[in-house]
FILO-707967 format. One record per residue (C-alpha): x, y, z; residue in one letter. Coordinates in steps of 0.1 Angstrom, whole numbers, padded with zeros to 4 digits, always signed. Example, Ala and Ser with C-alpha at 12.3 -4.5 7.8 and 13.67 -1.06 7.14 Angstrom:
// FILO-707967
+0123-0045+0078A
+0137-0011+0071S
// end
This chain:
// FILO-707967
+0176-0006-0008X
+0144-0012-0023X
+0136-0050-0010X
+0112-0038+0020X
+0093-0020-0010X
+0059-0034-0016X
+0046-0040-0051X
+0024-0008-0049X
+0056+0012-0039X
+0074-0001-0065X
+0048+0006-0093X
+0048+0043-0076X
+0085+0044-0083X
+0080+0030-0119X
+0051+0053-0127X
+0075+0086-0110X
+0100+0074-0135X
+0072+0076-0164X
+0062+0109-0153X
+0097+0122-0154X
+0104+0108-0188X
+0071+0120-0203X
+0079+0157-0190X
+0112+0157-0206X
+0134+0161-0176X
+0165+0145-0168X
+0161+0134-0128X
+0131+0119-0109X
+0118+0150-0088X
+0097+0151-0058X
+0067+0162-0081X
+0073+0132-0102X
+0068+0109-0071X
+0038+0127-0062X
+0023+0122-0098X
+0033+0084-0094X
+0014+0081-0064X
-0016+0098-0080X
-0016+0064-0104X
-0018+0043-0073X
-0051+0048-0059X
-0055+0017-0035X
-0045+0017-0001X
-0040+0044+0022X
-0020+0069+0002X
-0044+0067-0025X
-0074+0071-0004X
-0059+0102+0012X
-0048+0116-0021X
-0082+0112-0034X
-0095+0141-0010X
-0078+0163-0031X
-0085+0179-0064X
-0063+0155-0082X
-0068+0175-0118X
-0058+0208-0101X
-0027+0190-0083X
-0015+0171-0117X
-0019+0206-0137X
+0004+0226-0112X
+0031+0195-0112X
+0029+0193-0147X
+0038+0230-0155X
+0077+0224-0156X
+0072+0203-0192X
+0100+0206-0219X
+0091+0200-0252X
+0108+0167-0256X
+0100+0136-0240X
+0127+0113-0229X
+0128+0078-0241X
+0122+0051-0218X
+0153+0035-0224X
+0170+0064-0209X
+0182+0059-0173X
+0167+0085-0153X
+0182+0090-0118X
+0167+0102-0087X
+0174+0138-0077X
+0191+0145-0041X
+0158+0156-0027X
+0141+0124-0038X
+0165+0103-0024X
+0161+0118+0008X
+0123+0116+0003X
+0131+0075+0000X
+0152+0076+0032X
+0123+0092+0049X
+0097+0068+0039X
+0119+0042+0053X
+0118+0062+0088X
+0082+0064+0083X
+0075+0028+0079X
+0098+0023+0108X
+0078+0049+0130X
+0044+0031+0121X
+0060-0004+0131X
+0055-0016+0093X
+0076-0043+0080X
+0070-0031+0042X
+0076+0002+0029X
+0043+0011+0009X
+0030+0045-0010X
+0017+0055+0022X
+0052+0059+0035X
+0062+0075+0005X
+0038+0102+0007X
+0047+0108+0045X
+0085+0110+0030X
+0073+0136+0004X
+0060+0158+0034X
+0093+0153+0055X
+0107+0173+0028X
+0089+0205+0033X
+0107+0228+0008X
+0103+0205-0020X
+0078+0212-0048X
+0056+0181-0038X
+0051+0191-0002X
+0044+0227-0009X
+0018+0215-0031X
+0004+0192-0008X
+0002+0220+0020X
-0014+0243-0004X
-0043+0218-0007X
-0043+0216+0032X
-0024+0181+0037X
-0001+0185+0064X
+0025+0157+0078X
+0011+0151+0112X
-0028+0150+0101X
-0018+0129+0069X
+0005+0102+0094X
-0025+0099+0117X
-0050+0093+0088X
-0026+0067+0074X
-0024+0052+0108X
-0062+0047+0111X
-0067+0036+0075X
-0040+0008+0079X
-0059-0003+0106X
-0092-0003+0092X
-0080-0017+0061X
-0066-0047+0079X
-0091-0055+0103X
-0112-0083+0095X
-0146-0087+0115X
-0146-0114+0139X
-0181-0126+0125X
-0166-0127+0090X
-0139-0150+0102X
-0161-0174+0120X
-0183-0173+0091X
-0156-0184+0069X
-0147-0211+0094X
-0178-0226+0096X
-0179-0228+0059X
-0146-0246+0058X
-0159-0271+0088X
-0190-0280+0067X
-0170-0287+0035X
-0145-0310+0056X
-0178-0328+0072X
-0190-0335+0036X
-0156-0346+0024X
-0153-0370+0053X
-0189-0382+0045X
-0180-0390+0011X
-0148-0409+0021X
-0167-0430+0047X
-0159-0461+0027X
-0122-0455+0030X
-0105-0452+0064X
-0072-0443+0051X
-0087-0411+0037X
-0110-0401+0065X
-0084-0403+0092X
-0069-0369+0082X
-0099-0355+0074X
-0113-0361+0109X
-0082-0348+0125X
-0088-0316+0105X
-0120-0313+0117X
-0109-0315+0152X
-0083-0290+0146X
-0110-0267+0130X
-0135-0272+0160X
-0104-0263+0182X
-0097-0230+0165X
-0138-0223+0165X
-0137-0229+0204X
-0108-0205+0208X
-0127-0176+0188X
-0159-0182+0205X
-0140-0178+0238X
-0127-0146+0229X
-0163-0131+0226X
// end
């Protein structure tokens, strides 16, 4: 089930388990998943959660603390509600046409379980599913978009390094041929990028 989960999503699940054990509960509930998401500040979900008063959210979610902490060696299962959230996260990733499942999909999955403690807490602080989905879509695009000028500048640096390598190997024709071929490929790539302007 977790093959599609990226590393930040797996860390989030690990943190959710840690939060449940710290609070002394016998299953990983949606609030533990939200607490786990709050420990993963990078990416679209982290940026979105930073708009909330996280200290207040944490205090609210930790209010069901028991007296004894559960040892980390004890297996803590996902609750039925949390399992539904994991399925919702998969659906959200598919809906956004993302190949991986990341923390942002887990966050959206939480909100698709509207009666859960995590979803009601998020709603109380103004976070709604449709708005969050749109913001995650925008943040995902913004985080993956690399300005064309940056690509061209990096390509120019690589070409310059290849030219210097070719010059330093000029006494060895066997070594310079592959470098010259590489330079031709790089110049072709640069031409293609220039044509897109």
